[in-house]
C-alpha positions in Angstrom: 10.0 -61.3 -102.7 10.5 -63.3 -99.5 8.0 -62.2 -96.8 9.4 -61.1 -93.4 7.6 -61.6 -90.1 7.4 -58.2 -88.4 8.8 -59.2 -85.0 10.4 -56.7 -82.6 13.9 -57.8 -83.4 13.4 -57.1 -87.1 11.7 -53.8 -86.4 14.3 -52.6 -84.0 17.0 -53.3 -86.6 15.0 -51.4 -89.2 14.6 -48.5 -86.8 18.3 -48.3 -86.3 18.9 -48.5 -90.1 16.4 -45.7 -90.6 17.9 -43.4 -87.9 21.5 -43.9 -89.2 20.3 -43.2 -92.8 19.0 -39.8 -91.5 22.3 -39.1 -89.8 24.2 -40.0 -92.9 22.1 -37.5 -94.9 23.2 -34.8 -92.5 26.8 -36.0 -92.6 26.9 -36.0 -96.4 25.6 -32.4 -96.5 28.1 -31.3 -93.9 31.0 -33.0 -95.7 29.9 -31.5 -99.0 29.7 -28.0 -97.4 33.2 -28.3 -96.1 34.6 -29.6 -99.4 35.2 -33.2 -98.4 34.2 -34.9 -101.6 35.2 -38.4 -100.5 33.3 -38.3 -97.2 30.2 -36.7 -98.8 30.1 -39.4 -101.5 30.6 -42.2 -98.9 27.9 -40.9 -96.6 25.5 -40.4 -99.5 26.1 -43.8 -101.0 25.5 -45.5 -97.7 22.5 -43.4 -96.9 20.9 -44.4 -100.2 21.6 -48.1 -99.5 20.1 -47.9 -96.0 16.9 -46.3 -97.3 16.7 -49.0 -100.1 17.2 -51.6 -97.3 14.4 -50.0 -95.3 12.1 -50.1 -98.4 12.9 -53.7 -99.0 12.2 -54.7 -95.4 8.9 -52.8 -95.3 7.8 -54.2 -98.6 8.5 -57.8 -97.3 6.6 -57.0 -94.1 3.5 -55.8 -96.0 3.8 -58.9 -98.3 3.9 -61.2 -95.2 1.3 -59.6 -93.0 -0.6 -56.6 -94.4 -2.9 -56.6 -91.4 0.1 -55.8 -89.1 0.7 -52.5 -91.0 -1.4 -49.4 -90.7 -0.8 -46.1 -92.4 -1.6 -42.4 -92.5 -0.7 -40.0 -95.2 1.2 -36.9 -94.1 1.9 -33.7 -96.0 5.5 -32.7 -95.1 7.2 -29.8 -96.8 4.9 -30.1 -99.8 5.4 -33.8 -100.3 3.1 -36.6 -99.3 4.6 -39.4 -97.1 3.0 -42.5 -95.8 3.6 -43.0 -92.1 3.4 -46.7 -91.6 3.1 -48.2 -88.1 4.1 -51.8 -87.5 3.7 -53.2 -84.0 4.2 -49.7 -82.5 7.3 -48.9 -84.7 6.8 -45.9 -87.1 8.5 -45.3 -90.4 7.9 -42.6 -93.0 8.0 -43.8 -96.6 7.2 -42.3 -99.9 3.9 -44.0 -101.0 5.3 -45.0 -104.4 8.2 -46.9 -102.7 5.7 -49.7 -101.9 4.1 -49.8 -105.3 0.4 -49.7 -105.7 -0.1 -53.4 -105.2 1.4 -53.3 -101.7 0.1 -49.8 -100.8 -3.4 -50.9 -101.5 -2.9 -53.7 -98.9 -2.1 -51.2 -96.1 -5.1 -50.0 -94.1 -4.8 -46.2 -94.1 -6.6 -43.7 -91.9 -6.9 -41.2 -94.7 -6.4 -40.9 -98.5 -3.3 -39.8 -100.4 -5.5 -36.9 -101.7 -6.2 -35.7 -98.2 -3.0 -36.0 -96.2 -2.7 -34.6 -92.7 -0.6 -31.5 -92.5 2.1 -32.6 -90.1 5.2 -30.6 -89.1 8.1 -33.0 -89.5 11.3 -32.5 -87.7 14.0 -35.0 -88.6 15.7 -36.3 -85.5 18.7 -38.4 -86.5 19.6 -39.5 -82.9 18.8 -43.1 -82.1 16.8 -43.0 -79.0 14.6 -46.1 -78.9 17.5 -48.5 -79.3 21.1 -48.9 -78.2 21.7 -51.4 -81.0 24.7 -50.5 -83.2 24.3 -50.2 -86.9 26.6 -53.2 -87.4 24.5 -55.4 -85.2 21.3 -54.2 -86.9 22.8 -54.9 -90.3 24.0 -58.4 -89.3 20.5 -59.2 -87.9 18.9 -58.1 -91.1 21.4 -60.1 -93.1 20.5 -63.1 -91.0 16.9 -62.6 -92.3 18.0 -62.4 -95.9 18.4 -58.6 -96.3 22.0 -57.5 -96.9 22.5 -53.8 -97.0 25.6 -54.2 -99.2 23.2 -55.6 -101.9 21.4 -52.3 -101.9 24.5 -50.2 -102.6 24.3 -48.7 -106.2 28.0 -49.7 -106.5 30.5 -51.2 -104.0 32.9 -48.3 -104.5 32.6 -44.5 -105.0 34.9 -42.1 -106.6 36.6 -40.0 -104.0 38.9 -37.0 -104.2 41.5 -37.3 -107.0 39.4 -40.1 -108.5 40.4 -42.5 -105.8 38.1 -45.5 -105.5 36.7 -46.0 -102.0 35.0 -49.2 -100.9 31.7 -48.3 -99.3 30.5 -51.7 -98.3 29.9 -52.5 -94.7 32.8 -54.7 -93.5 30.6 -56.6 -91.1 28.6 -58.0 -94.0 31.5 -59.2 -96.1 
């Protein structure tokens, strides 16, 4: 794993990726509810890839500079999440996403066995940055993290078994 220096440019791009992933989760659900199989599958595939991209970047940051990362375990809707803070940017992550080797390197304010009970309201709007997803993805790709590499498959099966390319064109 190539370490990544957690500078503000990287963290802002990661923030945008995380917010868009949350929005895609909502869009996938809405499309599914209205019966739009293709749009639901596209949004879901891209959401999953963005969350895997987020995990990859956070893992590389912890590998590069564990002292730059602090954490606090939160209990949210019955699940335990690790809220990691890197240079003032915050990201929720399932603790197992880091793996125990990296999780053990993060200084935490509490233990996984005693998480803080925190009400979590998912806000999918991007408020801290006006950077577009495409710009964020290009900047991450320039640092060696290509979101297209995190897609389970480059295509999904849409309505009537039509194959739809879900890769981001800005990265091809």
